[in-house]
LUMKELO-842149 format. One record per residue (C-alpha): residue number from 1; residue in three letters; x, y, z. Coordinates in Angstrom, 3 decimals. Example, Ala and Ser with C-alpha at 12.3 -4.5 7.8 and 13.67 -1.06 7.14 Angstrom:
# LUMKELO-842149
+-----+-----+----------+----------+----------+
|   n | res |        x |        y |        z |
+-----+-----+----------+----------+----------+
|   1 | ala |   12.300 |   -4.500 |    7.800 |
|   2 | ser |   13.670 |   -1.060 |    7.140 |
+-----+-----+----------+----------+----------+
This chain:
# LUMKELO-842149
+-----+-----+----------+----------+----------+
|   n | res |        x |        y |        z |
+-----+-----+----------+----------+----------+
|   1 | met |  -13.828 |  -16.451 |   11.790 |
|   2 | thr |  -17.059 |  -14.678 |   10.903 |
|   3 | asp |  -17.673 |  -12.764 |    7.716 |
|   4 | thr |  -20.817 |  -10.982 |    8.849 |
|   5 | thr |  -19.417 |   -8.672 |   11.519 |
|   6 | tyr |  -19.535 |   -5.049 |   10.356 |
|   7 | ile |  -16.256 |   -3.218 |   10.804 |
|   8 | lys |  -15.975 |    0.339 |    9.507 |
|   9 | ser |  -13.153 |   -0.193 |    7.023 |
|  10 | thr |  -12.162 |    1.903 |    4.026 |
|  11 | val |  -10.482 |    1.132 |    0.731 |
|  12 | gln |   -7.301 |    2.678 |    2.129 |
|  13 | asp |   -7.394 |    0.231 |    5.054 |
|  14 | leu |   -7.558 |   -2.637 |    2.580 |
|  15 | ile |   -4.773 |   -1.168 |    0.426 |
|  16 | asn |   -2.576 |   -0.951 |    3.516 |
|  17 | ala |   -3.417 |   -4.522 |    4.508 |
|  18 | tyr |   -2.831 |   -5.953 |    1.047 |
|  19 | thr |    0.547 |   -4.258 |    0.553 |
|  20 | tyr |    1.908 |   -5.543 |    3.866 |
|  21 | asp |    5.040 |   -7.625 |    3.143 |
|  22 | cys |    5.211 |  -10.597 |    5.531 |
|  23 | phe |    8.685 |  -11.754 |    4.453 |
|  24 | asn |   10.694 |   -9.543 |    6.815 |
|  25 | pro |    8.610 |  -10.235 |    9.949 |
|  26 | leu |    8.682 |  -13.944 |    9.063 |
|  27 | ile |   12.490 |  -13.946 |    8.880 |
|  28 | lys |   12.759 |  -11.975 |   12.120 |
|  29 | thr |   10.513 |  -14.479 |   13.899 |
|  30 | met |   12.386 |  -17.443 |   12.435 |
|  31 | ile |   15.815 |  -16.146 |   13.506 |
|  32 | thr |   14.450 |  -15.538 |   17.001 |
|  33 | leu |   13.247 |  -19.150 |   17.126 |
|  34 | leu |   16.617 |  -20.419 |   15.907 |
|  35 | arg |   18.346 |  -18.531 |   18.710 |
|  36 | asp |   16.120 |  -19.687 |   21.555 |
|  37 | lys |   17.140 |  -22.310 |   24.125 |
|  38 | thr |   15.134 |  -25.072 |   22.494 |
|  39 | ser |   16.962 |  -24.699 |   19.172 |
|  40 | val |   20.355 |  -24.338 |   20.845 |
|  41 | gln |   19.745 |  -27.555 |   22.797 |
|  42 | leu |   18.480 |  -29.342 |   19.684 |
|  43 | ala |   21.595 |  -28.340 |   17.739 |
|  44 | thr |   24.005 |  -29.728 |   20.336 |
|  45 | asp |   23.928 |  -33.321 |   19.033 |
|  46 | phe |   24.553 |  -32.154 |   15.467 |
|  47 | met |   27.244 |  -29.544 |   16.061 |
|  48 | asn |   29.652 |  -32.005 |   17.724 |
|  49 | ala |   31.074 |  -33.876 |   14.730 |
|  50 | lys |   32.840 |  -36.614 |   16.765 |
|  51 | lys |   29.750 |  -37.564 |   18.791 |
|  52 | tyr |   27.438 |  -37.396 |   15.771 |
|  53 | lys |   29.672 |  -39.599 |   13.572 |
|  54 | ala |   30.027 |  -42.095 |   16.412 |
|  55 | lys |   26.288 |  -42.670 |   16.113 |
|  56 | asn |   26.217 |  -42.235 |   12.327 |
|  57 | pro |   29.488 |  -43.640 |   10.947 |
|  58 | ser |   28.625 |  -43.025 |    7.292 |
|  59 | ala |   27.714 |  -39.366 |    7.859 |
|  60 | thr |   29.602 |  -36.565 |    6.136 |
|  61 | asp |   29.832 |  -33.013 |    7.381 |
|  62 | glu |   27.304 |  -31.937 |    4.750 |
|  63 | ser |   24.826 |  -34.718 |    5.590 |
|  64 | arg |   25.198 |  -33.796 |    9.277 |
|  65 | phe |   24.447 |  -30.188 |    8.348 |
|  66 | asn |   21.395 |  -31.265 |    6.325 |
|  67 | asp |   20.115 |  -33.348 |    9.235 |
|  68 | leu |   20.435 |  -30.322 |   11.518 |
|  69 | met |   18.537 |  -28.101 |    9.064 |
|  70 | asn |   15.753 |  -30.687 |    8.831 |
|  71 | ala |   15.538 |  -30.955 |   12.603 |
|  72 | leu |   15.462 |  -27.168 |   13.069 |
|  73 | thr |   12.825 |  -26.715 |   10.363 |
|  74 | asn |   10.595 |  -29.353 |   11.970 |
|  75 | ala |   11.035 |  -27.701 |   15.380 |
|  76 | ile |   10.087 |  -24.297 |   13.939 |
|  77 | lys |    7.073 |  -25.803 |   12.193 |
|  78 | glu |    5.830 |  -27.339 |   15.444 |
|  79 | thr |    5.747 |  -23.902 |   17.117 |
|  80 | asn |    3.195 |  -22.679 |   14.519 |
|  81 | gln |    4.680 |  -19.194 |   14.942 |
|  82 | leu |    5.412 |  -18.747 |   11.231 |
|  83 | asn |    1.957 |  -19.848 |   10.117 |
|  84 | gln |    0.564 |  -16.335 |   10.434 |
|  85 | phe |    2.934 |  -15.227 |    7.658 |
|  86 | ile |    2.580 |  -18.080 |    5.148 |
|  87 | thr |   -0.145 |  -19.231 |    2.773 |
|  88 | thr |    0.605 |  -22.969 |    2.957 |
|  89 | asn |    2.755 |  -25.468 |    4.842 |
|  90 | asp |    4.616 |  -26.085 |    1.587 |
|  91 | phe |    6.721 |  -23.181 |    2.800 |
|  92 | tyr |    8.528 |  -25.498 |    5.243 |
|  93 | asn |    9.521 |  -27.891 |    2.436 |
|  94 | glu |   10.968 |  -24.951 |    0.536 |
|  95 | leu |   12.647 |  -23.616 |    3.673 |
|  96 | val |   14.576 |  -26.812 |    4.376 |
|  97 | leu |   15.707 |  -26.944 |    0.735 |
|  98 | phe |   16.938 |  -23.383 |    1.015 |
|  99 | leu |   18.741 |  -23.986 |    4.324 |
| 100 | asn |   20.428 |  -27.113 |    2.960 |
| 101 | ser |   21.640 |  -25.094 |   -0.027 |
| 102 | gln |   23.524 |  -22.753 |    2.325 |
| 103 | tyr |   26.060 |  -25.338 |    3.471 |
| 104 | ala |   28.920 |  -23.667 |    1.597 |
| 105 | asn |   28.140 |  -20.327 |    3.238 |
| 106 | leu |   27.752 |  -21.773 |    6.764 |
| 107 | gln |   30.322 |  -24.568 |    6.569 |
| 108 | asp |   33.068 |  -22.748 |    8.472 |
| 109 | thr |   31.035 |  -21.892 |   11.581 |
| 110 | phe |   29.175 |  -25.216 |   11.458 |
| 111 | asn |   32.350 |  -27.325 |   11.397 |
| 112 | lys |   33.740 |  -25.291 |   14.299 |
| 113 | gly |   30.631 |  -26.138 |   16.331 |
| 114 | ala |   29.813 |  -22.444 |   16.697 |
| 115 | tyr |   26.018 |  -22.569 |   16.530 |
| 116 | pro |   25.311 |  -18.933 |   17.583 |
| 117 | lys |   27.796 |  -17.635 |   14.998 |
| 118 | met |   26.250 |  -19.886 |   12.373 |
| 119 | ile |   22.799 |  -18.367 |   13.030 |
| 120 | asp |   24.360 |  -14.876 |   12.881 |
| 121 | ala |   25.755 |  -15.783 |    9.460 |
| 122 | leu |   22.370 |  -17.129 |    8.364 |
| 123 | asn |   20.734 |  -13.905 |    9.507 |
| 124 | arg |   23.150 |  -11.942 |    7.313 |
| 125 | ile |   22.205 |  -14.141 |    4.360 |
| 126 | phe |   18.534 |  -13.321 |    4.897 |
| 127 | asn |   19.268 |   -9.635 |    5.558 |
| 128 | pro |   22.152 |   -8.723 |    3.245 |
| 129 | lys |   23.630 |   -5.255 |    3.541 |
| 130 | lys |   24.202 |   -3.839 |    0.096 |
| 131 | ala |   27.421 |   -1.924 |   -0.483 |
| 132 | lys |   27.057 |    1.656 |   -1.698 |
| 133 | asp |   28.594 |    0.842 |   -5.065 |
| 134 | asp |   26.521 |   -2.304 |   -5.688 |
| 135 | asp |   24.630 |   -2.208 |   -8.967 |
| 136 | asp |   21.010 |   -3.240 |   -8.417 |
| 137 | asn |   20.843 |   -4.873 |  -11.823 |
| 138 | asp |   23.890 |   -7.028 |  -11.130 |
| 139 | asn |   22.944 |   -8.076 |   -7.603 |
| 140 | glu |   22.459 |  -11.847 |   -7.660 |
| 141 | asp |   20.819 |  -11.748 |   -4.197 |
| 142 | asp |   17.719 |  -10.061 |   -5.663 |
| 143 | asn |   16.235 |  -13.421 |   -6.675 |
| 144 | leu |   17.744 |  -15.442 |   -3.812 |
| 145 | phe |   14.469 |  -15.924 |   -1.949 |
| 146 | asp |   12.015 |  -16.137 |   -4.857 |
| 147 | asp |   11.086 |  -19.751 |   -4.108 |
| 148 | leu |   10.442 |  -18.901 |   -0.464 |
| 149 | his |    8.430 |  -15.804 |   -1.374 |
| 150 | lys |    5.932 |  -17.951 |   -3.277 |
| 151 | tyr |    4.548 |  -19.208 |    0.027 |
| 152 | val |    4.756 |  -15.982 |    2.035 |
| 153 | lys |    1.741 |  -13.701 |    2.359 |
| 154 | thr |    1.882 |  -10.363 |    0.581 |
| 155 | tyr |   -0.926 |   -9.146 |    2.792 |
| 156 | ser |   -1.377 |   -8.521 |    6.484 |
| 157 | pro |   -2.116 |  -11.613 |    8.610 |
| 158 | thr |   -5.066 |   -9.657 |   10.036 |
| 159 | ile |   -6.580 |   -8.920 |    6.619 |
| 160 | asp |   -9.678 |  -10.944 |    7.490 |
| 161 | asn |  -10.606 |   -8.293 |   10.081 |
| 162 | val |  -10.499 |   -5.610 |    7.384 |
| 163 | leu |  -12.381 |   -7.749 |    4.850 |
| 164 | asn |  -15.265 |   -8.038 |    7.302 |
| 165 | gly |  -15.992 |   -4.400 |    6.490 |
| 166 | phe |  -16.601 |   -5.145 |    2.780 |
| 167 | lys |  -18.991 |   -6.913 |    0.445 |
| 168 | leu |  -16.789 |   -9.381 |   -1.432 |
| 169 | tyr |  -17.144 |  -10.639 |   -4.999 |
| 170 | his |  -15.356 |  -12.712 |   -7.627 |
| 171 | his |  -15.730 |  -12.409 |  -11.387 |
| 172 | thr |  -14.196 |  -14.161 |  -14.397 |
| 173 | tyr |  -13.826 |  -11.844 |  -17.379 |
| 174 | asn |  -14.161 |  -13.124 |  -20.921 |
| 175 | phe |  -11.237 |  -11.758 |  -22.909 |
| 176 | glu |  -11.721 |  -14.179 |  -25.826 |
| 177 | asn |  -13.804 |  -11.731 |  -27.860 |
| 178 | lys |  -11.478 |   -8.846 |  -27.108 |
| 179 | asp |   -8.111 |   -7.844 |  -28.487 |
| 180 | thr |   -5.770 |  -10.827 |  -28.112 |
| 181 | asn |   -3.066 |   -8.421 |  -26.932 |
| 182 | ile |   -5.240 |   -6.938 |  -24.214 |
| 183 | asp |   -3.346 |   -5.085 |  -21.508 |
| 184 | glu |   -4.825 |   -6.442 |  -18.268 |
| 185 | asp |   -3.481 |   -3.545 |  -16.175 |
| 186 | glu |   -5.096 |   -1.004 |  -18.481 |
| 187 | phe |   -8.343 |   -2.975 |  -18.667 |
| 188 | phe |   -8.819 |   -3.207 |  -14.912 |
| 189 | thr |   -7.782 |    0.409 |  -14.366 |
| 190 | lys |  -10.519 |    1.493 |  -16.796 |
| 191 | glu |  -12.945 |   -0.897 |  -15.116 |
| 192 | ile |  -12.377 |    0.564 |  -11.651 |
| 193 | ile |  -12.528 |    4.149 |  -12.939 |
| 194 | his |  -15.896 |    3.309 |  -14.462 |
| 195 | met |  -17.041 |    2.028 |  -11.066 |
| 196 | tyr |  -15.777 |    5.135 |   -9.279 |
| 197 | asn |  -17.698 |    7.281 |  -11.766 |
| 198 | asn |  -20.837 |    5.325 |  -10.905 |
| 199 | asn |  -20.324 |    5.984 |   -7.183 |
| 200 | tyr |  -19.072 |    2.536 |   -6.225 |
| 201 | val |  -16.364 |    2.601 |   -3.552 |
| 202 | val |  -14.264 |   -0.462 |   -4.335 |
| 203 | phe |  -10.963 |   -2.263 |   -3.974 |
| 204 | asn |   -9.782 |   -4.541 |   -6.796 |
| 205 | ile |   -7.096 |   -7.159 |   -7.364 |
| 206 | tyr |   -6.787 |   -9.513 |  -10.332 |
| 207 | his |   -4.952 |  -12.549 |  -11.685 |
| 208 | asn |   -5.171 |  -12.983 |  -15.458 |
| 209 | asn |   -8.913 |  -12.765 |  -16.163 |
| 210 | gln |   -9.912 |  -13.509 |  -12.557 |
| 211 | ala |  -10.843 |  -10.448 |  -10.506 |
| 212 | leu |  -11.719 |   -9.961 |   -6.863 |
| 213 | trp |  -13.814 |   -6.921 |   -5.948 |
| 214 | cys |  -14.374 |   -5.490 |   -2.465 |
| 215 | phe |  -17.186 |   -2.959 |   -2.019 |
| 216 | gln |  -17.175 |   -0.807 |    1.097 |
| 217 | asn |  -20.231 |   -1.492 |    3.205 |
| 218 | asp |  -21.229 |    2.166 |    2.942 |
| 219 | ser |  -20.810 |    2.118 |   -0.849 |
| 220 | lys |  -23.639 |    2.233 |   -3.355 |
| 221 | glu |  -25.337 |   -1.165 |   -3.628 |
| 222 | leu |  -23.992 |   -3.340 |   -6.434 |
| 223 | asn |  -26.155 |   -3.443 |   -9.550 |
| 224 | ser |  -26.155 |   -7.162 |  -10.341 |
| 225 | thr |  -27.401 |   -6.481 |  -13.874 |
| 226 | asp |  -24.374 |   -4.378 |  -14.772 |
| 227 | tyr |  -21.967 |   -6.468 |  -12.715 |
| 228 | pro |  -22.988 |  -10.160 |  -12.461 |
| 229 | phe |  -20.406 |  -10.936 |   -9.789 |
| 230 | thr |  -20.339 |  -13.957 |   -7.479 |
| 231 | ser |  -20.602 |  -13.147 |   -3.784 |
| 232 | leu |  -17.849 |  -14.481 |   -1.490 |
| 233 | thr |  -17.308 |  -15.060 |    2.197 |
| 234 | val |  -14.093 |  -13.840 |    3.823 |
| 235 | asp |  -12.762 |  -17.412 |    3.907 |
| 236 | glu |  -13.485 |  -17.880 |    0.207 |
| 237 | phe |  -11.813 |  -14.591 |   -0.645 |
| 238 | ile |   -8.653 |  -15.519 |    1.276 |
| 239 | lys |   -8.484 |  -18.905 |   -0.472 |
| 240 | tyr |   -8.322 |  -17.074 |   -3.794 |
| 241 | ile |   -5.403 |  -14.869 |   -2.753 |
| 242 | glu |   -3.577 |  -17.805 |   -1.194 |
| 243 | asn |   -3.774 |  -19.904 |   -4.354 |
| 244 | asn |   -2.558 |  -17.299 |   -6.851 |
| 245 | thr |   -0.545 |  -14.093 |   -6.945 |
| 246 | tyr |   -3.038 |  -11.280 |   -7.444 |
| 247 | thr |   -2.052 |   -7.862 |   -8.749 |
| 248 | met |   -3.461 |   -4.801 |   -7.015 |
| 249 | asn |   -5.253 |   -2.405 |   -9.360 |
| 250 | ser |   -2.857 |    0.401 |  -10.292 |
| 251 | ala |   -5.568 |    2.903 |   -9.381 |
| 252 | his |   -4.873 |    2.126 |   -5.726 |
| 253 | tyr |   -1.303 |    3.392 |   -6.050 |
| 254 | thr |   -2.636 |    6.867 |   -6.801 |
| 255 | thr |   -2.375 |    9.056 |   -3.703 |
| 256 | leu |   -3.026 |   12.641 |   -2.709 |
| 257 | glu |    0.685 |   13.293 |   -3.285 |
| 258 | thr |    0.300 |   12.055 |   -6.879 |
| 259 | ile |   -2.523 |   14.527 |   -7.412 |
| 260 | lys |   -0.511 |   17.378 |   -5.896 |
| 261 | arg |    2.368 |   16.654 |   -8.299 |
| 262 | asp |   -0.092 |   16.763 |  -11.208 |
| 263 | tyr |   -1.254 |   20.221 |  -10.152 |
| 264 | ile |    2.216 |   21.619 |   -9.522 |
| 265 | gly |    3.345 |   20.294 |  -12.921 |
| 266 | lys |    0.205 |   21.736 |  -14.559 |
| 267 | ser |   -0.592 |   18.269 |  -15.943 |
| 268 | phe |   -4.339 |   18.808 |  -15.860 |
| 269 | asp |   -5.332 |   15.922 |  -18.168 |
| 270 | thr |   -3.373 |   13.540 |  -15.958 |
| 271 | leu |   -4.916 |   15.198 |  -12.911 |
| 272 | arg |   -8.418 |   14.459 |  -14.233 |
| 273 | thr |   -7.531 |   10.789 |  -14.678 |
| 274 | his |   -5.934 |   10.464 |  -11.255 |
| 275 | leu |   -8.898 |   12.101 |   -9.552 |
| 276 | gln |  -11.006 |    9.229 |  -10.859 |
| 277 | met |   -8.647 |    6.730 |   -9.262 |
| 278 | val |   -8.961 |    7.900 |   -5.664 |
| 279 | pro |  -12.228 |    7.079 |   -3.920 |
| 280 | asn |  -13.728 |    9.163 |   -1.124 |
| 281 | leu |  -12.439 |   12.559 |   -2.234 |
| 282 | tyr |  -14.378 |   15.715 |   -1.387 |
| 283 | phe |  -14.465 |   18.911 |   -3.473 |
| 284 | tyr |  -15.469 |   22.345 |   -2.218 |
| 285 | gln |  -15.617 |   25.944 |   -3.300 |
| 286 | gly |  -15.095 |   28.365 |   -0.438 |
| 287 | glu |  -15.897 |   32.076 |   -0.864 |
| 288 | tyr |  -13.899 |   34.189 |    1.592 |
| 289 | lys |  -16.245 |   36.312 |    3.728 |
| 290 | asn |  -13.925 |   39.256 |    4.400 |
| 291 | asn |  -12.731 |   40.270 |    0.935 |
| 292 | ser |  -12.615 |   43.893 |    2.015 |
| 293 | asp |   -9.452 |   42.987 |    3.986 |
| 294 | phe |   -7.523 |   43.136 |    0.712 |
| 295 | asn |   -8.854 |   46.290 |   -0.896 |
| 296 | his |   -6.608 |   48.788 |    0.951 |
| 297 | leu |   -3.386 |   46.959 |    0.025 |
| 298 | asn |   -0.936 |   48.278 |   -2.560 |
| 299 | asp |    0.408 |   45.966 |   -5.275 |
| 300 | leu |    3.395 |   44.713 |   -3.253 |
| 301 | gln |    1.330 |   44.157 |   -0.126 |
| 302 | leu |   -1.298 |   42.260 |   -2.097 |
| 303 | arg |    1.297 |   40.040 |   -3.764 |
| 304 | asn |    2.809 |   39.235 |   -0.370 |
| 305 | thr |   -0.643 |   38.553 |    1.073 |
| 306 | ile |   -1.512 |   36.204 |   -1.783 |
| 307 | gln |    1.682 |   34.189 |   -1.371 |
| 308 | gly |    1.461 |   34.139 |    2.411 |
| 309 | phe |   -2.245 |   33.362 |    2.714 |
| 310 | pro |   -1.775 |   29.536 |    2.962 |
| 311 | asn |    0.601 |   30.020 |    5.901 |
| 312 | gly |   -2.313 |   30.989 |    8.125 |
| 313 | phe |   -3.651 |   27.418 |    8.223 |
| 314 | asp |   -2.595 |   24.574 |   10.499 |
| 315 | asp |    0.393 |   22.669 |    9.065 |
| 316 | asp |   -1.102 |   19.220 |    9.618 |
| 317 | ile |   -4.022 |   19.773 |    7.229 |
| 318 | thr |   -1.686 |   19.611 |    4.233 |
| 319 | lys |   -1.744 |   15.808 |    4.597 |
| 320 | lys |   -5.485 |   15.893 |    3.938 |
| 321 | cys |   -5.997 |   18.494 |    1.234 |
| 322 | leu |   -4.923 |   20.360 |   -1.873 |
| 323 | thr |   -6.207 |   23.938 |   -1.854 |
| 324 | ile |   -5.865 |   26.682 |   -4.448 |
| 325 | phe |   -6.666 |   30.276 |   -3.468 |
| 326 | cys |   -7.711 |   32.381 |   -6.468 |
| 327 | phe |   -7.666 |   36.156 |   -6.065 |
| 328 | asn |   -9.969 |   37.698 |   -8.661 |
| 329 | gly |  -11.995 |   40.869 |   -8.903 |
| 330 | met |  -11.822 |   44.302 |  -10.512 |
| 331 | tyr |   -8.811 |   46.573 |  -10.662 |
| 332 | ser |   -8.455 |   50.217 |  -11.656 |
| 333 | asp |   -5.890 |   52.969 |  -11.100 |
| 334 | ser |   -7.879 |   54.349 |   -8.202 |
| 335 | ser |   -9.248 |   51.242 |   -6.510 |
| 336 | gln |   -9.457 |   47.491 |   -6.462 |
| 337 | asp |  -12.200 |   45.064 |   -5.529 |
| 338 | val |  -10.638 |   41.746 |   -4.590 |
| 339 | ile |  -12.655 |   38.515 |   -4.388 |
| 340 | leu |  -10.949 |   35.457 |   -2.910 |
| 341 | thr |  -12.364 |   32.108 |   -3.974 |
| 342 | ser |  -10.760 |   28.914 |   -2.722 |
| 343 | tyr |  -11.008 |   25.434 |   -4.239 |
| 344 | trp |  -10.474 |   22.485 |   -1.921 |
| 345 | leu |   -9.775 |   18.831 |   -2.638 |
| 346 | thr |   -9.907 |   16.935 |    0.663 |
| 347 | thr |   -9.789 |   13.382 |    1.972 |
| 348 | gln |  -12.336 |   14.168 |    4.692 |
| 349 | ser |  -15.302 |   16.456 |    5.106 |
| 350 | ile |  -14.063 |   20.069 |    5.200 |
| 351 | asp |  -15.554 |   20.731 |    8.643 |
| 352 | ala |  -13.525 |   17.800 |   10.006 |
| 353 | ile |  -10.267 |   19.205 |    8.609 |
| 354 | leu |  -10.426 |   22.926 |    9.429 |
| 355 | asn |  -10.631 |   24.442 |   12.867 |
| 356 | lys |  -13.805 |   26.416 |   13.560 |
| 357 | thr |  -12.224 |   29.830 |   12.928 |
| 358 | asp |  -10.893 |   28.870 |    9.490 |
| 359 | tyr |  -14.093 |   27.035 |    8.567 |
| 360 | asp |  -16.268 |   30.024 |    9.498 |
| 361 | ala |  -14.123 |   32.350 |    7.354 |
| 362 | phe |  -15.680 |   30.945 |    4.168 |
| 363 | asn |  -19.075 |   30.342 |    2.622 |
| 364 | trp |  -19.001 |   26.724 |    1.392 |
| 365 | asn |  -20.431 |   24.963 |   -1.638 |
| 366 | asn |  -19.963 |   21.345 |   -2.696 |
| 367 | ile |  -18.587 |   20.951 |   -6.225 |
| 368 | asn |  -17.487 |   17.986 |   -8.362 |
| 369 | ala |  -14.057 |   16.992 |   -9.648 |
| 370 | glu |  -14.588 |   18.493 |  -13.099 |
| 371 | thr |  -15.579 |   21.875 |  -11.660 |
| 372 | phe |  -12.564 |   21.732 |   -9.370 |
| 373 | val |  -10.140 |   21.157 |  -12.257 |
| 374 | asn |  -11.764 |   23.696 |  -14.591 |
| 375 | ser |  -11.714 |   26.339 |  -11.852 |
| 376 | ile |   -8.055 |   25.946 |  -10.896 |
| 377 | met |   -7.016 |   26.014 |  -14.574 |
| 378 | gln |   -8.314 |   29.564 |  -15.032 |
| 379 | asn |   -6.000 |   32.535 |  -14.687 |
| 380 | ser |   -6.693 |   34.806 |  -11.717 |
| 381 | val |   -6.728 |   38.587 |  -11.997 |
| 382 | phe |   -4.414 |   39.179 |   -9.040 |
| 383 | gly |   -2.789 |   35.759 |   -8.615 |
| 384 | thr |   -3.073 |   32.390 |   -6.914 |
| 385 | ser |   -1.436 |   30.538 |   -4.067 |
| 386 | cys |   -1.541 |   26.913 |   -3.010 |
| 387 | leu |   -1.851 |   25.008 |    0.231 |
| 388 | his |   -0.347 |   21.555 |   -0.307 |
+-----+-----+----------+----------+----------+
């Protein structure tokens, strides 16, 4: 593995990689291995109680079952196919303990020598189907695999490829001189917002007072005076996340959909906070070039035009933007002078989102987040509509 290769990766790529749950693909791979010819052949000597006890006179059905689980676990381990999903080989020790504990659940099919049916039953244990009337709080299966989960990656096996696109750092925070009841989640959320405000494009995870920071390669260069962090290689970074359970900064759970809900609910203070939590947002003011199109309309026609204006844009751009169209201007009994100003929050440059016709319909200016929020909070003379 090399940690110097530049790969154009974004914070969102790293969020996606770090929130990848390896448990389900691990179980799927394991069940496939247990069903293959090698495992079926291996199980033959153990499934036949008479032949097995002839060689092992003191064996009980449960000890025979345990011997089979040990043999199957060792065979799976030798394939190395689960290693991509686990942080340490300690997983296999935990796996055999778990399998041995399932004797009561698998006893019937095991004693009948029905190996395929036994693996089907084991698969149902790993993939329980919850009844419609099951109460989540009373479901004892929720914690069934906790010990196994400790050794299963909570990040994509290919995370090292994404990390190559970042500058990686570790830092130990000193909380001793701070409030003894410090809220770590709140602390690190404020810390990352501060970095966003200073034009750093970063990803952050933390464990107690230990924090790992990933700066996009195209981000502003780290100021080592303000942030005396220790530089890491990709291998060093992965060792950290393998040895402890790191929490992803809550700022990374903020999405464009979160921001849209803030606007629709008119929660502008919350909107301001959330805008600080999403890196790589763009803000624009677009002045419509053909305002005279609206001046001949009567009140009903204008209201319909205002509400229908967002419908003229391609549907797929709603995944990349929040846009508010504000219809202002002067109005009198004899005439009206309508001015349409649009305010755009986008995840990409505006010219990459709009087709040429729509882009050329506006005169564009870059604005900041504060101007965006202040502008959309104002009442419009004729009304507003929203593309979201």
